[in-house]
C-alpha positions in Angstrom: -16.3 241.5 61.3 -14.6 238.2 62.0 -14.5 235.5 59.4 -15.2 231.9 60.4 -14.9 228.9 58.1 -16.2 225.6 59.2 -15.5 222.3 57.4 -15.6 224.0 54.0 -15.4 221.9 50.9 -15.7 223.0 47.3 -15.6 221.3 43.9 -15.7 222.6 40.3 -18.0 221.0 37.7 -19.8 219.1 40.5 -22.3 216.6 39.1 -20.3 216.0 36.0 -17.6 213.3 35.1 -15.1 216.2 35.2 -15.7 217.1 38.9 -12.6 218.3 40.7 -12.5 219.0 44.4 -10.3 222.0 45.3 -11.1 222.6 49.0 -11.1 219.8 51.7 -12.6 220.4 55.1 -11.1 223.9 55.6 -11.4 225.4 59.1 -10.3 228.9 59.7 -10.9 232.1 61.8 -9.7 235.6 60.9 -10.3 238.3 63.6 -11.1 242.0 63.1 -8.1 244.1 62.2 -5.8 241.2 61.2 -3.6 241.5 58.2 -3.3 238.0 56.8 -1.3 236.6 53.9 -2.9 233.7 52.0 -0.1 231.9 50.1 0.5 228.6 48.5 1.6 227.0 45.2 -0.4 227.3 42.0 -3.8 225.5 42.2 -3.5 225.2 46.0 -7.1 226.6 46.5 -6.2 230.0 48.0 -8.3 232.1 45.5 -11.2 229.7 45.7 -11.1 229.9 49.5 -10.9 233.7 49.4 -13.8 234.0 47.0 -16.0 232.4 49.7 -15.3 235.4 52.0 -17.7 237.7 50.0 -19.9 235.0 48.6 -18.5 234.9 45.1 -18.7 231.2 45.9 -21.4 229.8 48.2 -20.4 226.8 50.3 -21.3 223.4 48.8 -20.5 221.7 52.1 -19.6 223.5 55.4 -20.2 227.0 56.5 -18.8 230.5 56.0 -19.8 233.1 58.7 -19.1 236.8 58.3 -19.6 238.6 61.6 -21.7 235.6 62.7 -23.9 235.7 59.6 -24.1 232.5 57.5 -23.7 233.4 53.9 -25.6 230.3 52.8 -28.7 231.4 54.7 -31.7 232.4 52.6 -32.2 235.6 54.5 -28.6 236.8 54.0 -28.4 239.9 51.9 -25.5 239.0 49.5 -25.3 242.4 47.9 -24.9 244.1 51.3 -22.3 241.4 52.2 -20.3 242.0 49.1 -20.2 245.7 49.7 -18.9 245.1 53.3 -16.3 242.6 52.1 -14.5 244.2 49.3 -12.7 242.0 46.7 -10.1 243.4 44.4 -9.2 241.1 41.5 -5.8 240.4 40.1 -7.1 241.5 36.7 -8.7 244.9 37.0 -10.6 244.4 33.7 -12.8 241.9 35.6 -13.8 244.8 37.9 -13.9 248.0 35.9 -16.9 248.4 33.6 -17.9 252.1 33.5 -16.5 254.4 30.9 -14.7 256.8 33.2 -12.8 256.4 36.5 -15.2 258.7 38.4 -18.3 256.8 37.3 -16.8 253.5 38.1 -15.7 254.5 41.6 -19.2 256.1 42.2 -21.1 252.9 41.3 -20.8 251.2 44.7 -22.0 254.1 46.8 -24.9 254.6 44.4 -25.9 251.0 44.9 -25.8 251.6 48.7 -28.4 254.4 48.2 -26.1 257.3 49.1 -27.1 260.8 48.4 -25.5 262.6 45.4 -23.3 264.6 47.8 -22.2 261.5 49.7 -21.5 259.7 46.4 -19.3 262.5 45.2 -17.6 262.8 48.6 -16.8 259.0 48.7 -15.6 259.0 45.1 -13.2 261.9 45.7 -12.0 260.5 49.0 -11.4 257.0 47.7 -9.6 258.2 44.6 -7.3 260.4 46.7 -6.6 257.5 49.1 -5.1 255.4 46.2 -3.2 258.3 44.7 -5.6 259.2 41.8 -6.2 263.0 41.8 -9.9 263.5 41.6 -9.9 266.4 39.2 -7.3 264.9 37.0 -8.8 261.4 36.7 -12.5 261.5 37.4 -13.3 262.0 33.7 -10.4 259.8 32.4 -11.4 256.9 30.1 -10.8 253.6 32.0 -9.0 252.1 29.0 -6.5 255.1 28.9 -5.1 254.1 32.2 -1.9 252.2 32.8 -1.9 248.8 34.5 -1.0 250.3 37.9 -3.6 253.0 37.5 -6.3 250.5 36.7 -5.4 248.5 39.8 -5.7 251.7 41.9 -9.0 252.6 40.3 -10.4 249.1 41.1 -9.2 249.5 44.7 -10.8 252.9 44.9 -14.1 251.5 43.7 -14.1 249.0 46.5 -13.0 251.5 49.2 -15.8 253.8 48.2 -18.2 251.2 49.6 -16.5 251.5 53.0 -15.8 247.8 53.5 -14.8 246.3 56.8 -12.8 243.5 55.1 -10.6 243.9 52.1 -9.5 240.9 50.0 -6.6 241.6 47.6 -6.0 238.9 45.0 -2.4 239.4 43.9 -3.0 243.0 43.0 0.6 243.9 42.4 1.3 241.0 40.0 2.7 242.0 36.6 3.4 245.6 37.6 6.8 247.3 37.1 8.7 247.9 40.4 7.5 251.5 40.7 3.8 250.5 40.2 4.3 247.6 42.6 5.8 249.7 45.3 3.1 252.3 45.0 0.3 249.8 45.4 2.1 248.3 48.5 2.4 251.8 50.0 -1.3 252.4 49.4 -2.2 249.1 51.1 0.2 249.8 54.1 -1.4 253.2 54.5 -4.9 251.7 54.5 -3.9 249.3 57.2 -2.7 252.1 59.5 -5.5 254.6 58.9 -8.6 252.5 58.3 -8.1 249.5 60.7 -9.4 247.2 58.0 -9.2 243.4 58.1 -6.9 242.7 55.1 -6.5 239.4 53.4 -3.7 239.5 50.8 -3.3 236.7 48.3 0.1 236.8 46.6 2.8 234.7 44.9 5.5 237.2 46.0 6.9 236.3 49.4 8.8 239.5 49.7 5.6 241.6 49.4 3.7 239.3 51.8 6.5 239.8 54.3 6.2 243.6 54.0 2.5 243.9 55.0 1.2 240.9 56.8 1.2 239.8 60.5 -0.1 236.3 59.9 0.4 233.7 57.1 -2.0 230.9 56.1 -0.3 228.4 53.8 -2.3 226.2 51.5 -1.5 223.0 49.6 -3.8 220.9 47.5 -6.9 222.5 49.0 -5.9 222.2 52.6 -4.4 224.6 55.2 -1.0 223.1 56.0 0.6 226.0 58.0 -0.8 228.9 60.0 1.1 231.3 62.2 2.8 234.6 62.5 4.6 235.8 59.4 8.1 235.6 61.0 7.3 232.1 62.3 6.2 230.7 59.0 9.0 232.2 57.0 11.6 230.9 59.5 10.6 227.4 58.3 12.4 227.7 55.0 12.9 224.1 54.2 9.3 223.2 54.7 8.2 226.2 52.5 10.7 225.1 49.7 9.2 221.6 49.8 5.9 223.3 48.9 7.5 225.2 46.1 7.6 228.5 47.9 10.8 230.5 48.3 11.1 232.5 51.5 11.8 236.3 51.3 15.4 237.2 50.3 16.2 238.7 53.7 15.0 235.5 55.5 17.1 233.4 53.1 20.2 235.6 53.8 19.7 235.1 57.6 19.4 231.3 57.1 22.7 231.3 55.1 24.4 233.3 57.8 23.1 230.9 60.5 24.5 227.9 58.5 27.9 229.7 58.4 27.9 229.8 62.2 26.6 233.3 62.8 24.4 233.7 65.9 21.5 235.4 64.1 17.7 234.9 64.3 16.1 233.4 61.1 12.7 235.1 61.4 14.0 238.5 60.3 11.8 239.9 57.5 13.0 243.5 56.9 16.3 244.8 55.5 16.6 247.4 58.3 16.2 244.8 61.0 18.7 242.5 59.3 21.3 245.3 59.1 20.8 246.0 62.8 21.2 242.3 63.7 24.3 241.9 61.5 25.9 245.1 62.9 25.3 243.8 66.5 26.9 240.5 65.7 29.9 242.1 64.0 30.3 244.5 67.0 30.2 241.6 69.5 32.8 239.7 67.4 35.0 242.8 67.3 34.7 243.3 71.0 35.5 239.6 71.6 38.6 239.9 69.5 39.8 243.0 71.4 39.2 241.3 74.7 41.1 238.2 73.5 44.1 240.3 72.4 44.2 241.9 75.9 44.0 238.6 77.8 
């Protein structure tokens, strides 16, 4: 289910003296199975853009096509589309509305007309995928959950609908390190096992670096950078000019480069950085030994 955006424009409070345009002629294509980070400073338009992917916003000007289907077309089944393109909000309270976890997760499959057996199977399966034991949590009051558990319950409710595209809107924001790491592990596991198209909106560059293959950078309602995650994060000065700080590992590699070390600056992971640094130190040691013998 590829996503194709053509000349998309969007304004809030259109037709009033307070109109504010937030998207300007956006063109974009996301292919099946891609894991894409959507980043940018506050009010850059990234959430507004993402909410067009499952028709939370309908194009005012331009087109949005999901698997070739124009979401503005009068014949488009928007309910079916929203079940295929799952959107997980930053604030789970915007998404959880049933009294218990089990009932909330089961809501989507019921809307899809699944049998009772299929509803229960999907509910159990989706809860287990996000680390919520079915027997322990199915009857748990939604409001008795911790922040991280609510995020996982909201994600389970989306997964129960068997989406092909998953949009995650800063789902780890505000969590403690343990809760944040658990959510990131769940997302990484889904990528490997489900082959979903994942669009991850985040203000944390370190988290984006962990799970994405491609980055789309927005500023003032326009796409200003688009490329592989390593390529985009290697352009540290340009990112800082936008108010975005590259991941800590990338920053360290840039500092080493400035000090004269022969290291790549598109390194994203601590393990890779350690390997690169060890290789440089080993080469330097061998060069010193050879020099002493010459």
